[in-house]
C-alpha positions, 0 to 999 in steps of 0.5 A, spaced: 926 331 494 924 327 500 919 332 502 916 333 495 916 325 495 913 325 502 907 330 500 906 327 494 905 320 497 900 324 502 896 327 496 895 320 494 893 317 501 888 322 502 885 322 494 884 315 496 878 316 500 871 316 497 868 322 497 861 320 495 855 320 500 856 314 505 849 312 508 851 309 514 855 316 515 849 319 514 845 316 520 851 317 525 851 325 523 843 325 523 844 323 531 848 330 532 843 333 538 841 341 537 839 340 544 846 338 546 849 344 543 845 349 546 846 346 553 853 345 553 854 352 550 850 354 556 854 350 561 861 353 558 858 360 558 856 359 566 863 357 567 866 364 567 872 367 564 877 362 563 884 366 564 890 362 566 891 361 573 884 362 575 879 357 578 874 358 572 879 355 567 880 349 572 873 348 573 872 348 565 878 343 565 874 338 570 868 340 566 871 337 560 873 331 563 867 329 566 863 330 559 868 325 556 867 320 561 859 321 560 860 319 553 864 312 555 871 314 555 875 312 561 881 315 565 886 311 561 884 314 555 885 321 558 892 325 559 893 331 561 899 335 559 902 341 564 905 347 561 907 354 565 904 360 562 907 366 566 906 364 573 901 359 572 900 352 570 895 350 565 893 344 562 892 341 555 887 335 555 888 329 550 883 324 549 885 318 545 881 313 541 885 308 538 884 306 531 883 298 528 888 298 523 893 304 524 893 305 532 900 309 531 897 314 526 893 320 528 887 324 526 887 330 531 881 334 532 882 340 536 880 347 539 882 351 545 878 352 552 881 358 555 878 365 554 880 372 555 876 378 557 870 375 556 866 368 557 868 366 550 862 362 548 863 363 541 871 363 542 872 358 543 866 354 547 863 353 540 869 349 538 869 345 544 862 343 543 863 341 536 868 337 538 864 334 544 859 332 539 864 328 534 867 325 540 860 322 543 858 320 536 864 316 534 865 313 541 863 306 539 865 306 531 871 303 529 876 307 525 882 305 522 886 311 524 887 313 531 883 320 533 886 325 538 881 329 541 885 335 544 883 341 548 888 346 548 889 352 554 894 357 552 891 359 545 889 366 547 896 367 550 899 366 544 898 359 542 903 357 547 899 350 549 899 347 542 906 350 541 908 346 548 904 340 545 908 340 539 915 341 542 914 336 548 909 331 546 909 330 538 917 331 537 918 328 544 919 321 541 923 318 536 921 318 531 916 323 532 908 322 533 905 320 526 900 325 525 896 324 518 892 331 519 890 336 524 883 339 524 882 345 528 876 348 530 876 355 533 870 360 533 864 357 529 858 361 533 856 365 528 852 372 529 845 372 532 844 378 527 846 375 521 844 369 516 849 364 518 849 359 512 857 358 510 863 356 514 870 358 512 874 352 511 882 353 512 888 351 508 895 352 509 898 357 505 904 359 509 911 356 510 914 351 510 911 350 504 912 342 503 905 340 505 901 346 502 899 342 497 896 336 501 893 341 506 889 344 500 887 337 498 884 335 505 881 342 505 877 340 499 875 334 502 873 337 508 869 342 503 866 336 500 864 333 507 860 339 509 856 339 503 855 332 503 853 332 511 850 338 512 846 344 509 852 349 510 855 352 504 863 353 504 868 358 503 875 357 502 880 361 505 887 360 509 889 358 516 892 363 521 893 365 528 890 358 531 892 352 534 894 349 528 899 353 527 905 350 531 903 344 527 904 347 521 910 350 523 912 342 524 911 340 517 904 337 519 898 337 514 892 342 517 885 344 516 880 348 520 873 351 521 872 358 522 865 362 522 864 366 515 860 372 519 866 374 524 863 376 530 865 383 533 864 380 540 871 376 540 875 378 546 870 382 549 865 381 555 859 380 550 862 374 547 856 371 549 850 366 547 845 371 546 850 374 540 851 367 537 847 362 532 847 356 536 843 352 530 849 354 526 854 351 531 849 345 530 850 344 523 857 345 524 857 339 528 854 335 523 859 337 518 865 336 523 862 329 524 861 327 517 869 329 516 872 326 522 868 319 519 871 320 513 878 322 515 879 317 520 876 312 515 870 309 520 867 303 519 861 303 514 857 297 517 852 297 523 855 294 529 853 289 534 853 293 540 852 287 544 859 284 542 862 291 542 860 292 549 862 284 551 869 286 549 870 293 552 873 295 545 880 291 548 884 290 542 891 286 541 895 289 535 898 288 530 895 281 528 899 278 525 904 280 530 912 279 530 916 282 535 911 285 540 904 285 541 900 291 543 894 291 548 889 297 547 885 297 554 879 300 550 874 302 555 876 298 561 878 303 567 881 298 571 888 300 574 891 293 573 890 287 570 893 280 568 895 278 561 896 271 558 898 268 552 896 261 551 898 256 545 894 251 542 896 245 547 893 250 552 900 252 555 901 259 558 907 261 554 907 269 557 904 271 563 904 278 565 901 282 571 900 290 569 899 295 574 898 303 573 896 301 566 897 306 560 892 306 555 897 302 550 901 297 553 907 292 549 909 285 550 915 282 548 914 276 543 922 275 543 923 267 542 916 265 541 914 260 535 910 262 529 903 260 530 896 261 533 895 263 540 890 265 545 891 272 548 887 273 555 886 279 559 883 278 566 881 284 571 878 283 577 871 283 574 872 281 566 875 276 562 877 278 555 880 273 550 882 274 542 886 269 537 892 272 535 897 270 530 905 270 531 909 270 525 
């Protein structure tokens, strides 16, 4: 009964999203770059065969990190999770963008970067490049829900990277990580010898069945987003054999993209750009960007980027706060800072020096009186101040 009620609530939650074209979202989607897609597919291919324990796999991880840094994400927003794959140590890379209203609830956009036999430009360079464009374009757009861009290794060895992430990270805290949706992108490169105008949208039809209805709902919303923000047609199918499956087994809500015209070059040395359709990937990146704006509930107003840059997207939450205050370091890459909380009389009531910082730090408000305070974050070169309310 509890599982049924949970799924019903989530159905209502997702049905609450608007499914009409949002002009501001359209302006963001229009910035997806066809040249970026082509260039990054080429770079992925040139990195070689990315098998566990090899330098091409490590070089690809380094390439991923450099790419996210080039978009303005910081090392504080990146986490590497190591796991053992046979005799090799492999890593999942997670980049976190913190939400404005629900910072501890996550929309996950994921795809794997390891390959087998060949260079894997389609399987799954196409998915990685799609995630790149979404991450690049959503970088400076506030979203109500937090987003985790996850780049998995170990997919080609039996989903062991995503399985490890679910068991050690998602379920490694109590209560477990609050995941609203897992959106997986795997093999979306199309075929050079065919017209590629349709994307397969995948829903959960397996066990456990308690979240199948919610998965069906969000996948239909994904279909609507494809139709609203890209020129592609859609085909509804079922999820299988990719990195969303360990999440599905964990009773999370999943959806995904997969090419409709399936490549005959999968897991071979001919999985190369020459056998793909990069324009198809470009259109899928549009669809994925529109969908993530929708699922993460992005702001629908044009931002004053000068204000955004002045605050470096530092967020103090919740506000009003009660027992504790969280500090989201935003775009700051400093390894230490000082935090102060000042009352209306100018008295410093809390002072804390933070070293070896994490993306989110918590400060206890125990014993503090209700009222308005000034939160001050000071690094060696920057000072950021915001008003907060303690209730």
